[in-house]
C-alpha positions, 0 to 999 in steps of 0.5 A: 500500500502506498505510504501516502495513502489516506483513509478516514471518516467523513460525515454528511450533515444538514437539515432534512431534505437538503440532498444528503443521500443524493450527494452520497449516492453521487460520490459513490456512483451507486445507489445506497441511501434512499432518496425522496422529497420527504424530509427525514428519509434516512433513519440509520447511519449508513456507511458507504465507502469511496476508494481511489489510488489516493485513499479511502473515504468512509462516508457516514450518512446521518439523519437530518438534524431537526427538532424531535417529535417522538422517540424515533426523532430523538434517536435520529437526532442523537445519532446525527449529533454524536457522529459529528464528534467522531469523524475526521471531516464534516460535510455540511450540506446547505441549499443556495440561499441568503437566509440562514434560519433557526435550523441552520443556526442550531447546526452551526452551534453543534459544528462549533462545539465539534472541533472537527474540520468543516467543509461547507457544501452548497448543493443544488447549484443547478437551480440558481444563476452562477452570479448569485452563488457568490452572495450565498457563499458570502452569507455563510462565510460571515457566520462561520470560518469554514475550512473549505466551501464547495458548491455542487449539484448532487443531482447533476454530479457537478463538482464531485471530483473537487469535493473528493479532493477537499475531503482527502486533504483532511484525512489522516495517512493510514491503510484502508478500512475496507477492501477496495470493492466494498461499497457499503457496510449495510447488510443486503436485507437492510438495503432491500428494506430501504429500497421498498420503503423508498418506493412506498414513500414516493408512490404514496406521496403526501397521503401517508406521513412518515409512519412506515417501516419495512421488515424483511421476513424472508430472503431465500436464493434458488439459483439465479432467483431470490424469493423475498417476503417483506412487510410494510408496517404502518401506524393506522388501519386507515393507512393500511387501506391506502397502502394496499389501494383499490384491489391491491393496486397501490401495493402492486405498484410499490412492489413492481418499482421496488423489484426493479431496483432490487434486481439491479442491485442483486443482479438476479431475478427477484420474486417479491411478496409484500404484506401490510401490517398495522402496529399502532404508534410504533415510532414511540415504542422502544421495543418496536423501534429495536425490532425494526432495526433502530437500535440506540444502544449501537451508538452509545 
């Protein structure tokens, strides 16, 4: 291994819906984190790995920092705030704006306490005029002394190489943490569950709030075919009806869309069966949160 090789941890933080998961997928070049236009889509820390000849960056994606409304919310905020103290470099993702709201101010307070290099990443530059960008950069620069400021478009994959270069600057020298072909530390079952949840969130639009989880009951290979049984958990009987849809039409759409993504990832044929169950107020139940994979203890 090259003695000049660098390896370390970078985290993406920011308010919900600024495009953290899209950015991570763009940097890695593959879809790992689920994306939707709904806030707080990411619930667990997802580690993805970028490897090149210069070094290895382990990205820790976190839930957005926001005001918690229930136990699931507390769990998400705790992970996000703890992560920023444990990494080599922080990427703070913001939208191009001249207004810094209370949410951003709250994040800045956390960053000042963290004592870790911070790269300000201004995302969604494809949505504004180039000449406006300097004003947005200036707005943030006046508030805090950033180690780097990098404007990007995660969606169009603009300026990704520049961002990688900036991150590498702040990583320590050392051997890789993962094999060079590793892309994520998430178990396959977890990624499959997340892919189904993403399709449900997208297809259901505004009809169902965030109260859905997905559990994988069975994942069994038969040669080039994998049989997957999954359950979508919701909080109310009325939600169950919406998720299933008229004569099962909604559930069928979710299944069809999810199956395509899962087949691409697993590179084999997928036989996907979906079920829907109601677990009232699961987001406020320690037992059910643990059951659905949100285990606070792992991060303590």
